C-alpha positions, -999 to 999 in steps of 0.1 A, spaced: 135 -317 22 127 -280 15 92 -271 26 69 -258 -1 62 -221 3 43 -192 -11 44 -155 -9 23 -125 -20 29 -113 -56 57 -86 -56 33 -58 -65 11 -66 -35 40 -74 -12 57 -40 -17 28 -23 1 35 -41 34 72 -30 33 63 7 29 73 16 64 95 42 80 124 27 61 112 24 26 114 -4 -1 129 -1 -35 119 -30 -57 150 -24 -79 174 -34 -52 194 -66 -55 173 -88 -32 138 -97 -43 116 -92 -12 95 -122 -20 125 -145 -22 139 -130 10 107 -135 30 102 -171 17 138 -179 29 131 -165 63 98 -183 68 114 -216 56 143 -212 81 118 -210 110 108 -246 102 145 -256 105 146 -240 140 114 -257 153 101 -284 129 64 -278 123 38 -284 96 36 -248 86 50 -214 92 31 -182 85 43 -146 84 16 -119 89 22 -81 86 -1 -51 93 -9 -25 66 14 5 74 -9 29 56 -41 19 73 -28 9 107 -38 27 139 -18 31 172 -42 7 189 -30 -26 174 -61 -44 185 -80 -24 158 -57 -33 129 -59 -61 104 -31 -85 96 -25 -100 61 -6 -133 55 23 -123 33 42 -155 32 38 -192 43 58 -224 42 45 -259 45 32 -288 24 -4 -276 19 -6 -241 33 -2 -221 1 -39 -211 0 -35 -191 32 -14 -164 16 -34 -132 13 -58 -141 41 -69 -113 64 -69 -118 101 -81 -96 130 -63 -95 163 -94 -110 180 -95 -140 156 -67 -162 168 -31 -166 182 -15 -147 153 -35 -116 161 -32 -120 199 6 -122 196 6 -90 174 -18 -71 197 0 -80 229 35 -78 214 44 -110 232 52 -146 223 23 -170 226 23 -208 227 -8 -230 227 -4 -268 228 -41 -277 231 -58 -255 205 -94 -266 215 -117 -237 206 -89 -213 197 -75 -206 162 -40 -202 149 -51 -174 125 -89 -174 123 -117 -198 117 -118 -191 79 -80 -190 75 -73 -221 95 -95 -241 71 -71 -232 43 -42 -251 58 -54 -284 45 -49 -301 79 -64 -297 114 -47 -272 137 -36 -288 170 -8 -265 183 5 -230 175 34 -208 186 35 -171 177 63 -145 180 59 -108 173 77 -91 144 93 -58 154 107 -31 131 123 0 146 107 -7 180 72 -10 164 53 -43 164 42 -47 128 32 -84 125 37 -119 138 53 -152 128 33 -183 137 43 -219 136 15 -245 133 15 -281 146 49 -290 161 61 -322 146 68 -336 181 34 -349 194 42 -334 228 39 -299 212 60 -268 217 83 -270 248 102 -242 266 133 -248 244 112 -243 213 99 -210 228 134 -198 235 146 -207 200 116 -189 184 122 -159 206 158 -158 191 145 -164 156 119 -136 160 147 -112 169 167 -124 139 137 -120 116 130 -85 129 166 -75 124 168 -91 89 136 -72 78 150 -39 92 184 -45 74 165 -52 41 147 -19 44 178 0 55 197 -14 25 170 0 1 164 33 17 190 54 -1 177 44 -35 141 51 -24 148 85 -10 159 97 -44 125 87 -58 104 103 -31 91 138 -26 106 151 7 74 169 19 48 143 12 68 111 9 49 103 -23 69 94 -54 84 124 -72 78 136 -108 111 120 -121 100 85 -110 65 92 -122 77 97 -157 99 67 -156 71 44 -143 46 58 -167 69 50 -196 75 15 -184 38 8 -181 30 22 -215 59 2 -230 43 -29 -215 8 -22 -227 20 -13 -262 31 -49 -267 -2 -65 -259 -39 -60 -264 -47 -68 -228 -48 -46 -198 -52 -9 -194 -39 21 -174 -56 52 -162 -38 85 -154 -52 110 -130 -40 146 -128 -51 163 -95 -48 199 -85 -57 213 -50 -83 240 -52 -80 272 -30 -46 263 -16 -32 297 -25 -58 315 -5 -49 293 26 -12 301 20 -19 338 18 -41 339 49 -24 314 71 11 310 58 31 284 39 35 262 69 -2 256 69 -1 250 31 26 224 35 7 205 61 -24 205 39 -3 189 11 9 162 36 -27 155 46 -38 153 9 -11 128 3 -23 107 32 -59 108 19 -46 97 -15 -28 67 0 -59 57 20 -83 60 -10 -58 40 -32 -52 13 -6 -71 -14 -25 -57 -5 -59 -25 -12 -78 -14 24 -82 14 49 -80 5 83 -64 30 110 -70 35 147 -61 40 163 -95 50 197 -82 35 226 -62 -1 217 -53 -4 191 -82 -5 154 -78 -7 125 -103 -19 89 -99 -11 60 -122 -39 33 -119 -24 1 -132 -48 -24 -148 -76 1 -145 -99 13 -173 -115 48 -177 -148 39 -160 -131 24 -129 -106 53 -129 -136 78 -128 -150 59 -98 -116 60 -79 -113 97 -88 -147 105 -74 -139 87 -41 -108 108 -38 -126 140 -46 -153 133 -21 -129 123 6 -109 155 3 -141 176 2 -153 160 35 -119 161 52 -112 185 81 -77 199 74 -53 212 101 -74 199 131 -44 204 154 -19 232 160 10 230 136 35 249 158 40 271 189 14 299 188 -3 284 158 -39 275 165 -57 246 149 -76 258 118 -100 229 113 -106 238 77 -135 218 62 -150 225 28 -122 250 21 -98 227 3 -112 207 -25 -96 190 -55 -101 190 -93 -92 158 -112 -85 151 -149 -87 115 -161 -74 98 -192 -68 61 -200 -44 43 -223 -69 23 -243 -93 51 -247 -70 80 -254 -38 67 -269 -34 61 -307 -27 24 -313 5 17 -332 22 50 -322 56 48 -305 53 45 -267 70 78 -262 43 95 -283 15 76 -265 29 88 -232 27 124 -244 -8 118 -256 -19 105 -223 -2 133 -204 -18 160 -226 -53 144 -224 -52 142 -186 -39 177 -183 -65 191 -206 -92 173 -187 -79 189 -155 -80 223 -171 -117 218 -179 -123 207 -144 -108 239 -131 -127 260 -157 -160 244 -150 -160 254 -113 -134 232 -96 -141 204 -71 -150 179 -98 -138 150 -119 -135 153 -157 -127 126 -182 -108 135 -214 -125 133 -247 -115 110 -275 -108 135 -302 -73 141 -315 -71 175 -299 -78 187 -264 -112 176 -251 -140 200 -256 -166 207 -229 -191 186 -249 -171 153 -246 -161 153 -211 -177 136 -181 -182 158 -151 -190 147 -115 -193 171 -86 
């Protein structure tokens, strides 16, 4: 009998596959189906009550794995669906220990230990007695763990089980790497080569898709951010374009960090301009996200290390700031108009709001007005 299984929603799952080899959700194999199949197969190798796959967050992870957090991205077993999405620290249980050490771990008398964590283990729907964890490795980097819970044999996991799971762990790692390799060529065409953010071509395609979707329902929203780096030209003039390029990379890193808990699409629009599509987000929430981004960039120390031979660290703080224009679909697009016209409306509104942010002194967030034309100074919201 096929074990019941569950996996993170595709939009959430994609984040955990954004690694050195990148994911393209348009490829032929749906990642959620792929991962469910792999996790189920582990139960065929070593029959157990549950199998759980955990991955770290490639954006937020640190070199010291003991400081990272793991998220359950897929699980198989009769009553373990509720564990998907649970967050686990390396100190919490066997899953994290396996990840932090990068070594297989088997425990046949769980006693005071945990398979995942105290809170997550309670979501299994059965008491945890035994656990076997193997590390998941992609391109020589440990990025997660696969844990089997409660061997169906009362004697627990034996050396043969450990050997089988070591082989399966290698197979799982290779399969994940192959999945990412197969999708890389498509993804590269959609990415900016300097920052690795999505490029303007994909931005326009994705924005149109989301507006098409929203135009067919009265539910949901979308907020668009236009962002422009302040004072980057002066850094280029004084320190050279190599420094300017590194600043753009660091800005893209800050964007990804600040957007980590949102459903969003950050893009490099061109030059020193960026865009962000905040999916399912209204204007008020979009303003809050924008202010977090503005403040993070204002407080960031850019170029803290040498960028090349003979190039000293510049440690620029308070020099690079960002101006942001904000517009939302429900607030700024005319109902009933064709989606292509609504897209143009939204782009113009966000761009006009960015213009006002620059004119009002830079380093601020401005929301577009709701009039038919470009927003006037009297109907924008400014934060700085």
